[in-house]
C-alpha positions as CSV (number, residue, x, y, z in Angstrom):
1,X,220.6,131.3,238.5
2,X,221.6,134.5,237.8
3,X,219.5,137.3,238.6
4,X,217.9,139.9,236.6
5,X,219.3,142.9,236.6
6,X,217.4,145.6,236.0
7,X,217.9,149.5,235.0
8,X,215.4,152.6,235.2
9,X,216.5,156.3,234.0
10,X,214.5,158.7,235.0
11,X,215.0,162.3,233.1
12,X,216.0,160.3,229.9
13,X,215.2,163.3,227.6
14,X,217.7,165.9,229.4
15,X,221.4,166.9,229.1
16,X,222.5,164.1,231.4
17,X,219.5,161.3,230.5
18,X,220.7,161.0,227.2
19,X,224.1,160.4,227.9
20,X,223.3,158.2,230.6
21,X,220.7,156.0,228.1
22,X,223.6,155.6,225.9
23,X,226.1,154.8,228.9
24,X,224.1,152.4,230.3
25,X,223.1,150.4,227.6
26,X,226.6,149.6,227.1
27,X,226.8,148.1,230.4
28,X,225.6,144.2,231.4
29,X,222.1,145.1,232.3
30,X,219.3,143.1,230.8
31,X,216.3,145.3,230.7
32,X,216.0,149.1,231.2
33,X,212.9,151.6,231.2
34,X,214.0,154.7,230.2
35,X,211.3,157.6,231.5
36,X,210.9,160.9,229.6
37,X,208.9,163.5,229.1
38,X,209.3,163.7,225.4
39,X,210.3,160.2,223.1
40,X,213.5,160.3,221.3
41,X,215.3,158.0,218.7
42,X,217.8,155.5,220.5
43,X,220.6,154.1,218.7
44,X,220.3,150.7,217.4
45,X,220.4,148.6,219.8
46,X,220.0,144.7,220.5
47,X,218.9,145.6,224.2
48,X,215.0,145.3,225.7
49,X,214.1,148.6,226.5
50,X,211.1,150.6,227.2
51,X,210.2,153.9,226.8
52,X,208.0,155.7,229.0
53,X,206.3,158.7,228.9
54,X,205.7,160.7,231.9
55,X,204.3,163.9,232.9
56,X,204.9,166.1,235.9
57,X,206.8,164.2,238.3
58,X,205.9,166.8,241.5
59,X,202.7,164.7,241.3
60,X,202.5,161.7,243.0
61,X,199.8,160.3,241.3
62,X,202.6,160.3,238.2
63,X,204.9,159.1,240.1
64,X,202.8,156.0,241.0
65,X,201.7,155.6,237.2
66,X,205.2,155.7,235.9
67,X,206.6,152.6,238.7
68,X,203.2,150.8,237.3
69,X,205.2,150.3,233.8
70,X,207.7,148.4,235.5
71,X,207.4,144.5,235.9
72,X,208.1,143.7,239.7
73,X,210.7,140.7,239.7
74,X,211.5,138.5,242.8
75,X,214.7,137.4,241.8
76,X,215.7,140.6,240.5
77,X,217.7,143.3,241.2
78,X,216.7,146.9,240.1
79,X,219.1,149.9,239.9
80,X,217.8,153.2,239.8
81,X,219.5,156.2,238.2
82,X,217.8,160.0,238.8
83,X,218.7,162.6,236.6
84,X,215.8,164.8,237.0
85,X,216.8,168.3,237.8
86,X,216.7,171.7,237.8
87,X,219.1,175.0,238.7
88,X,218.3,178.7,239.8
89,X,220.9,181.1,240.5
90,X,221.9,184.7,240.6
91,X,220.2,186.2,243.6
92,X,220.0,187.1,246.9
93,X,217.3,185.6,249.6
94,X,216.1,189.0,249.8
95,X,215.0,189.4,245.9
96,X,214.5,185.4,245.4
97,X,210.3,185.2,244.6
98,X,209.1,182.6,247.0
99,X,207.6,180.4,243.8
100,X,211.2,180.0,242.7
101,X,212.3,178.5,245.9
102,X,209.4,176.7,245.8
103,X,210.1,175.4,242.0
104,X,213.8,174.5,243.3
105,X,211.8,172.3,246.1
106,X,209.5,170.4,243.5
107,X,211.5,169.6,240.9
108,X,215.3,168.8,243.0
109,X,213.8,167.2,246.0
110,X,209.8,166.3,246.1
111,X,210.7,164.3,243.1
112,X,212.9,162.7,244.4
113,X,211.2,161.5,247.5
114,X,208.5,160.2,245.2
115,X,210.8,158.2,243.3
116,X,212.1,156.9,246.5
117,X,209.1,155.9,247.7
118,X,207.8,153.4,245.0
119,X,210.9,152.6,244.5
120,X,211.2,150.9,247.5
121,X,207.6,149.7,247.0
122,X,209.0,148.3,243.9
123,X,211.7,147.1,245.2
124,X,210.8,145.1,248.7
125,X,210.7,142.2,247.6
126,X,212.8,142.0,245.4
127,X,216.5,140.5,245.6
128,X,218.1,144.0,246.3
129,X,218.2,147.2,244.8
130,X,220.3,150.3,244.3
131,X,219.0,154.2,243.9
132,X,221.3,156.9,242.8
133,X,220.3,160.6,242.5
134,X,222.3,163.1,240.9
135,X,222.9,166.0,243.6
136,X,225.4,169.1,243.1
137,X,228.8,169.9,244.9
138,X,227.3,173.0,245.7
139,X,224.4,171.6,247.7
140,X,227.5,170.8,250.4
141,X,229.2,174.2,250.7
142,X,227.3,177.9,251.5
143,X,227.0,179.9,249.0
144,X,226.0,183.5,248.4
145,X,222.9,183.6,245.6
146,X,222.2,180.0,245.2
147,X,220.2,179.8,248.1
148,X,217.2,177.9,246.6
149,X,218.9,175.9,244.7
150,X,221.3,174.9,247.1
151,X,218.9,174.2,249.6
152,X,216.9,171.9,247.7
153,X,219.8,169.7,246.9
154,X,221.3,169.8,250.0
155,X,218.3,168.4,251.3
156,X,217.9,165.9,248.8
157,X,221.3,164.9,250.0
158,X,219.5,164.6,253.8
159,X,216.8,161.9,251.8
160,X,219.4,159.5,250.4
161,X,221.3,158.9,253.7
162,X,217.9,158.2,255.0
163,X,216.8,156.3,252.6
164,X,220.0,154.6,253.2
165,X,219.7,153.4,256.4
166,X,215.9,152.7,255.8
167,X,216.7,150.8,253.0
168,X,219.0,148.3,254.8
169,X,216.1,146.0,255.8
170,X,215.2,145.5,252.0
171,X,218.9,145.5,250.5
172,X,218.2,148.7,249.4
173,X,221.4,150.8,248.9
174,X,220.9,154.9,247.9
175,X,223.9,157.3,247.2
176,X,224.2,160.1,245.2
177,X,226.9,162.0,242.5
178,X,227.6,165.8,243.4
179,X,229.3,166.9,240.1
180,X,230.5,171.0,240.4
181,X,228.6,171.8,237.1
182,X,227.6,169.3,234.5
183,X,229.5,169.9,231.0
184,X,226.2,170.9,228.7
185,X,226.4,173.0,225.8
186,X,223.9,175.6,228.0
187,X,226.5,175.6,230.7
188,X,229.8,176.1,228.1
189,X,228.0,179.7,227.3
190,X,228.4,181.5,230.1
191,X,231.2,179.3,232.2
192,X,234.6,181.0,231.7
193,X,237.2,178.3,233.0
194,X,236.4,175.1,231.4
195,X,238.1,173.0,234.3
196,X,235.6,173.4,236.5
197,X,233.0,171.5,234.2
198,X,232.3,167.9,234.9
199,X,231.3,165.5,231.9
200,X,228.2,163.4,231.7
201,X,230.0,160.6,230.6
202,X,232.4,160.5,234.0
203,X,228.7,161.1,236.3
204,X,227.2,158.2,234.3
205,X,230.1,156.1,235.4
206,X,230.5,156.8,238.8
207,X,226.8,156.2,239.0
208,X,227.7,152.9,237.4
209,X,230.7,152.1,239.9
210,X,227.8,152.6,242.9
211,X,225.5,149.8,241.4
212,X,228.2,147.7,240.7
213,X,229.4,147.5,244.6
214,X,225.6,148.1,245.7
215,X,226.0,145.5,248.5
216,X,228.5,148.0,250.4
217,X,228.1,151.1,249.6
218,X,225.4,153.2,250.5
219,X,224.8,156.3,252.2
220,X,227.2,158.1,250.6
221,X,227.4,161.7,248.3
222,X,230.3,161.6,246.3
223,X,231.8,164.8,245.3
224,X,233.0,165.0,241.4
225,X,235.1,168.3,240.9
226,X,235.5,170.1,238.0
227,X,238.2,167.9,235.3
228,X,238.0,168.9,231.6
């Protein structure tokens, strides 16, 4: 009997998230859960999906409530793509406000920690699972004037590698895609060298590839340099 494939997407209404919705609806998953801060219209589809409104995911009670919406099935395989994130840059450590530093940690790291925690609980009695986070290439290389952002994403990488070790006992793999600069309308306004941009569809394709090979691929931070 074929195992059901369940796909979860966090940050579905964001720039990367909206591309991910369309991309993954065209893949071979049986059930979809789209977690979003605001509802939006989907293109016509015959796929089974639930669009679930979520509040601030830096709060544990909201993360716990989000995962309560997902039906637990022992014979299912679960796949989660997390696109939640925020960017802050342009200031040195000396000029960065502490509140902004904490904001980067909360959005880029703490939400990922809570998603990891409750995804583990969801899938520990399942047929297997895989999770993919959205990191950043800059998280791997120190840079001036981007400390808050890069530190939060570097910590996310460490979370991924730790989760990949702890997940082996329940057949849970964990990876992250680390693009340079995501191609979006906002980023195109300020970037001069468009070859530094990474298409959102390319990020989704890499996440899907990691899911397809989840039984053997885990603990990786996959760099995606600019290619447009």
